[in-house]
Each structure stands twice: as C-alpha cells, then as structure tokens.
NULO-397929 format. One record per atom (N, C-alpha, C, O, CB): residue in three letters; x, y, z. Coordinates in Angstrom, 2 decimals. Atoms other than C-alpha are relative to their C-alpha. Glycine has a CB too. Layout:
NULO-397929
rest ala px X py Y pz Z .
...
END
This chain:
NULO-397929
rest met px 0.20 py -1.09 pz 0.91 .
rest met px -58.86 py 41.73 pz -30.67 .
rest met px 0.98 py 1.13 pz 0.27 .
rest met px 1.58 py 1.67 pz -0.66 .
rest met px -1.43 py 0.50 pz 0.09 .
rest ser px -0.89 py -1.11 pz -0.32 .
rest ser px -56.81 py 44.33 pz -28.81 .
rest ser px 1.46 py -0.35 pz -0.28 .
rest ser px 2.26 py 0.54 pz -0.60 .
rest ser px -0.16 py 0.39 pz 1.46 .
rest ser px -1.38 py 0.39 pz 0.29 .
rest ser px -53.62 py 42.31 pz -29.26 .
rest ser px 0.29 py 0.13 pz -1.50 .
rest ser px 1.41 py 0.46 pz -1.89 .
rest ser px 0.26 py -1.45 pz 0.48 .
rest lys px -0.18 py -0.17 pz 1.44 .
rest lys px -54.16 py 42.37 pz -33.03 .
rest lys px 0.18 py 1.47 pz -0.35 .
rest lys px 1.01 py 1.82 pz -1.19 .
rest lys px -1.20 py -0.58 pz -0.77 .
rest ile px -0.12 py -1.44 pz 0.23 .
rest ile px -54.62 py 46.14 pz -32.97 .
rest ile px 1.37 py 0.48 pz 0.44 .
rest ile px 2.01 py 1.27 pz -0.25 .
rest ile px -1.11 py 0.77 pz 0.75 .
rest leu px -1.32 py -0.38 pz -0.51 .
rest leu px -51.47 py 46.53 pz -30.88 .
rest leu px 1.10 py -0.47 pz -0.95 .
rest leu px 2.06 py 0.26 pz -1.20 .
rest leu px 0.22 py -0.58 pz 1.40 .
rest thr px -0.97 py 0.53 pz 0.94 .
rest thr px -49.54 py 44.33 pz -33.30 .
rest thr px 0.06 py 0.85 pz -1.27 .
rest thr px 1.15 py 1.15 pz -1.76 .
rest thr px -0.33 py -1.44 pz -0.36 .
rest val px 0.05 py -0.84 pz 1.20 .
rest val px -50.68 py 46.41 pz -36.28 .
rest val px 0.63 py 1.36 pz 0.28 .
rest val px 1.37 py 1.88 pz -0.55 .
rest val px -1.45 py 0.17 pz -0.50 .
rest leu px -0.57 py -1.31 pz -0.35 .
rest leu px -49.77 py 49.65 pz -34.50 .
rest leu px 1.53 py -0.08 pz 0.11 .
rest leu px 2.23 py 0.82 pz -0.33 .
rest leu px -0.60 py 0.51 pz 1.33 .
rest leu px -1.44 py 0.15 pz -0.12 .
rest leu px -46.30 py 48.35 pz -33.68 .
rest leu px 0.66 py -0.23 pz -1.36 .
rest leu px 1.76 py 0.27 pz -1.61 .
rest leu px 0.34 py -1.17 pz 0.94 .
rest leu px -0.52 py 0.17 pz 1.36 .
rest leu px -45.78 py 47.22 pz -37.28 .
rest leu px 0.04 py 1.33 pz -0.75 .
rest leu px 0.99 py 1.62 pz -1.46 .
rest leu px -0.84 py -1.02 pz -0.78 .
rest leu px 0.01 py -1.32 pz 0.62 .
rest leu px -46.80 py 50.67 pz -38.48 .
rest leu px 1.11 py 0.88 pz 0.56 .
rest leu px 1.75 py 1.63 pz -0.18 .
rest leu px -1.36 py 0.68 pz 0.21 .
rest ala px -1.08 py -0.79 pz -0.61 .
rest ala px -44.38 py 52.26 pz -36.00 .
rest ala px 1.34 py -0.42 pz -0.55 .
rest ala px 2.22 py 0.42 pz -0.76 .
rest ala px -0.01 py -0.15 pz 1.52 .
rest met px -1.26 py 0.47 pz 0.58 .
rest met px -41.59 py 50.07 pz -37.39 .
rest met px 0.18 py 0.53 pz -1.41 .
rest met px 1.28 py 0.94 pz -1.79 .
rest met px 0.06 py -1.54 pz 0.00 .
rest cys px -0.09 py -0.53 pz 1.36 .
rest cys px -42.40 py 51.14 pz -40.95 .
rest cys px 0.30 py 1.49 pz 0.00 .
rest cys px 1.12 py 1.97 pz -0.78 .
rest cys px -1.31 py -0.27 pz -0.76 .
rest val px -0.25 py -1.44 pz -0.11 .
rest val px -42.50 py 54.79 pz -39.96 .
rest val px 1.44 py 0.24 pz 0.42 .
rest val px 2.09 py 1.15 pz -0.09 .
rest val px -0.98 py 0.66 pz 1.00 .
rest gln px -1.38 py -0.15 pz -0.48 .
rest gln px -39.18 py 54.39 pz -38.13 .
rest gln px 0.99 py -0.20 pz -1.15 .
rest gln px 2.01 py 0.49 pz -1.21 .
rest gln px 0.28 py -1.01 pz 1.13 .
rest leu px -0.89 py 0.23 pz 1.13 .
rest leu px -37.58 py 53.03 pz -41.31 .
rest leu px -0.03 py 1.16 pz -0.99 .
rest leu px 0.99 py 1.49 pz -1.60 .
rest leu px -0.37 py -1.30 pz -0.71 .
rest ile px 0.14 py -1.10 pz 0.95 .
rest ile px -38.92 py 55.92 pz -43.42 .
rest ile px 0.54 py 1.30 pz 0.60 .
rest ile px 1.38 py 1.97 pz 0.01 .
rest ile px -1.47 py 0.16 pz -0.42 .
rest lys px -0.41 py -1.24 pz -0.67 .
rest lys px -38.49 py 58.80 pz -40.97 .
rest lys px 0.06 py -0.30 pz 1.50 .
rest lys px -0.98 py -0.56 pz 2.12 .
rest lys px -0.99 py 1.19 pz -0.31 .
rest pro px -0.13 py 0.34 pz -1.43 .
rest pro px -37.12 py 58.19 pz -37.45 .
rest pro px -0.95 py 0.81 pz 0.88 .
rest pro px -1.20 py 1.99 pz 0.63 .
rest pro px 1.43 py 0.23 pz 0.46 .
rest leu px 0.98 py -0.63 pz -0.88 .
rest leu px -39.58 py 58.97 pz -34.66 .
rest leu px 0.59 py 1.10 pz 0.87 .
rest leu px -0.11 py 2.05 pz 1.22 .
rest leu px -0.64 py -1.05 pz 0.88 .
rest gly px -0.65 py -1.05 pz -0.76 .
rest gly px -37.07 py 61.01 pz -32.68 .
rest gly px -0.08 py -0.17 pz 1.52 .
rest gly px 0.42 py 0.67 pz 2.26 .
rest gly px -0.58 py 1.30 pz -0.36 .
rest tyr px 0.06 py 0.25 pz -1.43 .
rest tyr px -37.83 py 59.51 pz -29.27 .
rest tyr px 1.37 py -0.47 pz 0.48 .
rest tyr px 2.15 py -1.00 pz -0.31 .
rest tyr px -1.09 py -1.04 pz 0.35 .
rest pro px -1.29 py 0.50 pz -0.50 .
rest pro px -34.87 py 58.72 pz -27.00 .
rest pro px 0.15 py -1.50 pz -0.29 .
rest pro px -0.73 py -2.30 pz 0.05 .
rest pro px 0.14 py 0.26 pz 1.52 .
rest gly px -0.24 py 1.39 pz 0.37 .
rest gly px -33.39 py 55.48 pz -28.28 .
rest gly px -0.52 py -0.35 pz -1.38 .
rest gly px -0.21 py -1.42 pz -1.90 .
rest gly px -0.64 py -0.90 pz 1.00 .
rest leu px 0.55 py 0.25 pz 1.34 .
rest leu px -35.23 py 55.78 pz -31.61 .
rest leu px 0.32 py 1.18 pz -0.93 .
rest leu px -0.55 py 1.65 pz -1.66 .
rest leu px -1.53 py -0.23 pz 0.07 .
rest arg px -0.36 py -1.18 pz 0.79 .
rest arg px -33.32 py 58.58 pz -33.29 .
rest arg px 0.59 py -0.34 pz -1.37 .
rest arg px 0.75 py 0.55 pz -2.20 .
rest arg px 0.99 py 0.84 pz 0.77 .
rest gln px -0.57 py 0.40 pz 1.29 .
rest gln px -31.85 py 56.58 pz -36.19 .
rest gln px -0.87 py -1.06 pz -0.65 .
rest gln px -1.60 py -1.77 pz 0.04 .
rest gln px 1.45 py -0.51 pz 0.18 .
rest arg px 0.82 py 0.98 pz 0.72 .
rest arg px -33.45 py 54.44 pz -38.87 .
rest arg px 0.31 py -1.42 pz 0.41 .
rest arg px -0.59 py -2.27 pz 0.44 .
rest arg px 0.20 py 0.15 pz -1.47 .
rest arg px -0.36 py 1.38 pz -0.34 .
rest arg px -31.53 py 51.36 pz -37.80 .
rest arg px -0.51 py -0.44 pz 1.37 .
rest arg px -0.33 py -1.60 pz 1.75 .
rest arg px 1.50 py -0.17 pz -0.06 .
rest asp px 0.53 py 0.34 pz -1.33 .
rest asp px -33.20 py 51.48 pz -34.35 .
rest asp px -1.38 py -0.65 pz -0.06 .
rest asp px -2.00 py -0.87 pz 0.98 .
rest asp px -0.08 py 1.25 pz 0.84 .
rest phe px 1.33 py 0.60 pz 0.11 .
rest phe px -36.40 py 49.90 pz -35.73 .
rest phe px -0.06 py -1.36 pz 0.70 .
rest phe px -1.14 py -1.79 pz 1.09 .
rest phe px -0.39 py -0.16 pz -1.46 .
rest trp px -0.02 py 1.31 pz -0.65 .
rest trp px -35.31 py 46.56 pz -34.22 .
rest trp px -0.44 py 0.10 pz 1.46 .
rest trp px -0.96 py -0.87 pz 2.01 .
rest trp px 1.40 py -0.62 pz -0.09 .
rest lys px 0.43 py -0.17 pz -1.40 .
rest lys px -35.98 py 47.99 pz -30.74 .
rest lys px -1.52 py -0.08 pz 0.11 .
rest lys px -2.05 py -0.60 pz 1.09 .
rest lys px 0.51 py 1.34 pz 0.56 .
rest ile px 1.45 py 0.10 pz 0.02 .
rest ile px -39.65 py 48.32 pz -31.66 .
rest ile px -0.40 py -1.47 pz -0.16 .
rest ile px -1.37 py -1.92 pz 0.45 .
rest ile px -0.61 py 0.86 pz -1.13 .
rest ala px 0.30 py 1.42 pz 0.20 .
rest ala px -39.61 py 44.69 pz -32.84 .
rest ala px 0.19 py -0.79 pz 1.29 .
rest ala px -0.63 py -1.65 pz 1.62 .
rest ala px 0.90 py -0.59 pz -1.11 .
rest val px -0.24 py 0.68 pz -1.28 .
rest val px -38.12 py 43.50 pz -29.54 .
rest val px -1.13 py 0.32 pz 0.98 .
rest val px -1.61 py -0.56 pz 1.68 .
rest val px 1.37 py 0.41 pz 0.59 .
rest phe px 1.11 py -0.40 pz -0.87 .
rest phe px -40.77 py 45.49 pz -27.65 .
rest phe px -1.28 py -0.75 pz -0.40 .
rest phe px -2.03 py -1.20 pz 0.47 .
rest phe px -0.23 py 1.53 pz -0.07 .
rest ala px 1.19 py 0.71 pz 0.47 .
rest ala px -43.49 py 43.89 pz -29.83 .
rest ala px 0.04 py -1.46 pz 0.42 .
rest ala px -0.99 py -2.02 pz 0.81 .
rest ala px -0.12 py 0.11 pz -1.52 .
rest ile px -0.12 py 1.41 pz -0.40 .
rest ile px -42.17 py 40.39 pz -29.09 .
rest ile px -0.27 py -0.15 pz 1.49 .
rest ile px -0.96 py -1.08 pz 1.91 .
rest ile px 1.39 py -0.54 pz -0.34 .
rest val px 0.21 py 0.05 pz -1.45 .
rest val px -42.10 py 41.09 pz -25.34 .
rest val px -1.47 py 0.20 pz 0.33 .
rest val px -2.02 py -0.53 pz 1.16 .
rest val px 0.86 py 1.06 pz 0.71 .
rest val px 1.43 py -0.26 pz -0.26 .
rest val px -45.64 py 42.51 pz -25.38 .
rest val px -0.83 py -1.21 pz -0.39 .
rest val px -1.76 py -1.58 pz 0.32 .
rest val px -0.48 py 1.25 pz -0.76 .
rest thr px 0.74 py 1.19 pz 0.44 .
rest thr px -46.89 py 39.49 pz -27.34 .
rest thr px 0.18 py -1.14 pz 1.00 .
rest thr px -0.78 py -1.84 pz 1.32 .
rest thr px 0.46 py -0.44 pz -1.39 .
rest met px -0.24 py 1.07 pz -0.98 .
rest met px -45.25 py 37.08 pz -24.88 .
rest met px -0.76 py 0.25 pz 1.30 .
rest met px -1.31 py -0.67 pz 1.89 .
rest met px 1.50 py -0.13 pz 0.28 .
rest val px 0.73 py -0.33 pz -1.23 .
rest val px -46.76 py 38.90 pz -21.90 .
rest val px -1.49 py -0.23 pz -0.20 .
rest val px -2.17 py -0.74 pz 0.69 .
rest val px 0.25 py 1.48 pz 0.42 .
rest thr px 1.42 py 0.21 pz 0.29 .
rest thr px -50.18 py 38.83 pz -23.57 .
rest thr px -0.35 py -1.47 pz 0.03 .
rest thr px -1.39 py -1.85 pz 0.56 .
rest thr px -0.36 py 0.59 pz -1.35 .
rest val px 0.25 py 1.44 pz 0.01 .
rest val px -49.93 py 35.08 pz -24.12 .
rest val px 0.05 py -0.57 pz 1.42 .
rest val px -0.74 py -1.44 pz 1.77 .
rest val px 1.04 py -0.73 pz -0.91 .
rest leu px -0.10 py 0.50 pz -1.38 .
rest leu px -48.86 py 34.51 pz -20.51 .
rest leu px -1.17 py 0.43 pz 0.88 .
rest leu px -1.56 py -0.30 pz 1.79 .
rest leu px 1.30 py 0.47 pz 0.62 .
rest val px 1.07 py -0.54 pz -0.85 .
rest val px -51.64 py 36.66 pz -19.04 .
rest val px -1.36 py -0.59 pz -0.35 .
rest val px -2.22 py -0.74 pz 0.52 .
rest val px -0.06 py 1.51 pz -0.13 .
rest arg px 1.31 py 0.54 pz 0.41 .
rest arg px -54.50 py 35.19 pz -21.06 .
rest arg px -0.29 py -1.32 pz 0.73 .
rest arg px 0.60 py -2.13 pz 0.96 .
rest arg px -0.04 py -0.23 pz -1.53 .
rest pro px 0.38 py 1.25 pz -0.70 .
rest pro px -56.45 py 32.45 pz -19.28 .
rest pro px -0.03 py -1.19 pz -0.94 .
rest pro px -0.33 py -2.30 pz -0.50 .
rest pro px -1.35 py 0.15 pz 0.66 .
END
C-alpha cells in the first residue's frame, strides 16, 4: 500500500516539475523531470528487493 502511495506522489512530483519547476538543487529546469523518474525506479527496485 505504501509503495503505491509513494509511486503516486512521485508521479505528481514529475507532473508538477513539468508545469512549474520545483526549484530544489538539481531540479531547477523543466527538463529535469527525468531525475525524479530515475529516483522512482530506484525506490521501486529497493522496495522489491526488501520485501520478503
């Protein structure tokens, strides 16, 4: 359940980044949304590895 919530939050962050950049270091331009996608993939992989 929490992994689904995290996935939705990361998707929302990507959409917001495309509309109006978040302004965090490394996320100052619209084209930086791919960094959020890479982070989401890494988090998903870690979640799959940690689950029993």
